[in-house]
C-alpha positions in Angstrom: -11.3 3.0 13.4 -8.5 4.3 15.6 -5.0 4.3 14.1 -3.5 2.8 17.3 -4.6 -0.8 17.8 -3.0 -2.6 20.6 -1.6 -6.0 19.6 -2.0 -5.4 15.8 0.5 -7.0 13.4 2.3 -9.1 16.0 3.3 -12.7 16.4 4.8 -13.6 13.0 8.2 -14.0 11.4 9.0 -14.7 7.8 12.1 -14.9 5.6 12.6 -11.1 5.9 12.2 -11.0 9.7 9.2 -9.8 11.8 6.9 -6.9 11.7 8.2 -3.4 10.9 5.3 -1.7 12.7 3.2 -3.0 15.5 0.2 -1.6 17.3 -0.5 1.1 14.7 -2.1 1.3 11.2 0.1 2.5 8.4 1.2 1.3 5.0 3.7 -1.2 6.4 1.4 -2.8 9.0 -1.5 -3.0 6.6 0.7 -4.7 4.0 2.2 -7.1 6.6 -1.2 -7.9 8.0 -2.5 -8.8 4.5 0.5 -11.1 4.1 0.4 -12.8 7.5 -2.4 -12.3 10.1 -5.2 -11.0 7.9 -6.9 -9.4 10.9 -7.9 -6.2 9.0 -6.5 -6.6 5.4 -6.1 -9.3 2.7 -4.4 -9.3 -0.6 -6.7 -8.5 -3.6 -6.2 -9.8 -7.1 -8.9 -8.0 -9.1 -9.2 -4.2 -8.9 -12.4 -2.7 -7.8 -13.5 0.6 -6.2 -12.5 0.7 -2.5 -9.4 -1.4 -2.9 -6.1 0.0 -1.5 -2.9 0.1 -3.5 0.1 0.8 -1.4 3.8 0.4 -1.0 5.8 0.3 2.3 8.3 2.7 3.8 11.8 1.6 2.7 14.8 1.8 5.0 18.2 1.2 3.4 21.5 0.7 5.2 23.7 3.8 4.8 20.7 6.1 4.2 19.6 8.2 7.2 16.2 9.1 5.7 13.7 6.4 4.7 11.6 6.5 1.5 8.1 6.9 3.0 5.3 4.5 2.1 2.1 5.7 0.4 -1.4 4.5 -0.2 -4.2 5.3 -2.7 -7.8 4.3 -2.7 -9.1 2.9 -6.0 -12.2 4.8 -7.2 -12.7 3.5 -10.7 -11.6 0.7 -13.0 -13.3 1.7 -16.3 -9.9 1.7 -18.3 -9.1 -1.7 -16.9 -10.2 -4.1 -19.7 -7.9 -6.9 -18.7 -5.9 -7.2 -15.5 -2.6 -9.2 -15.1 -2.0 -9.5 -11.4 1.5 -10.7 -12.1 2.3 -7.5 -14.0 -0.2 -4.9 -12.7 -0.5 -1.6 -14.6 -1.6 0.6 -11.7 -2.0 3.5 -14.1 -5.2 2.0 -15.4 -6.9 2.6 -12.0 -8.6 5.8 -11.0 -7.6 6.8 -7.4 -7.7 9.3 -4.7 -4.9 10.0 -2.3 -4.0 12.4 0.5 -0.9 14.3 -0.4 1.3 16.6 1.7 2.9 18.8 2.7 0.8 20.1 5.6 -1.4 22.9 4.4 -1.5 21.8 0.8 -4.8 22.6 -0.9 -6.5 20.5 -2.0 -5.2 17.8 0.4 -7.1 15.0 -1.3 -6.3 14.6 -4.9 -8.0 12.5 -7.6 -5.7 10.8 -10.2 -4.4 7.4 -11.3 -2.1 4.8 -10.0 0.7 5.9 -12.4 3.1 6.9 -9.5 2.9 3.3 -8.3 4.1 2.1 -11.7 7.1 4.5 -11.4 7.7 3.3 -7.8 7.8 -0.3 -8.8 10.2 0.4 -11.6 12.6 2.2 -9.2 12.2 -0.5 -6.5 12.0 -3.9 -8.1 12.5 -6.0 -5.0 9.3 -7.9 -4.0 9.2 -6.5 -0.5 9.2 -2.9 -1.8 6.6 -3.3 -4.5 3.0 -2.0 -4.6 0.3 -4.4 -3.4 -3.4 -4.2 -3.7 -5.4 -4.9 -0.5 -9.0 -5.3 0.5 -10.2 -4.1 3.9 -11.9 -7.0 5.7 -15.4 -6.4 7.0 
């Protein structure tokens, strides 16, 4: 699937405004599509291999540089005996992620969702928090 998708993530407005990214796939447009258009993504409520956990890029007034969004792919849920979607413990999920900087070896790293837990503690606003998505067929 190409990253550039003409007309992707367009045509909606909610209480926070409209899309932050259009015509391209990234953490923000995937999240927004799951919450609005559901062309490629939908919210997921039960963890399973293949799900995406992600948070968006955050732009704050008075800060020149944004906090860049990030995504991990769930590869295992064996430590996940119970799941509370209202208070998810992302650290229970086995994941893989692509990590920079350019030239880093290995570029794809296996781990857990623990960094998403830390992100959500630091950024408690709903629009900044980690979500779990399913890619639509």
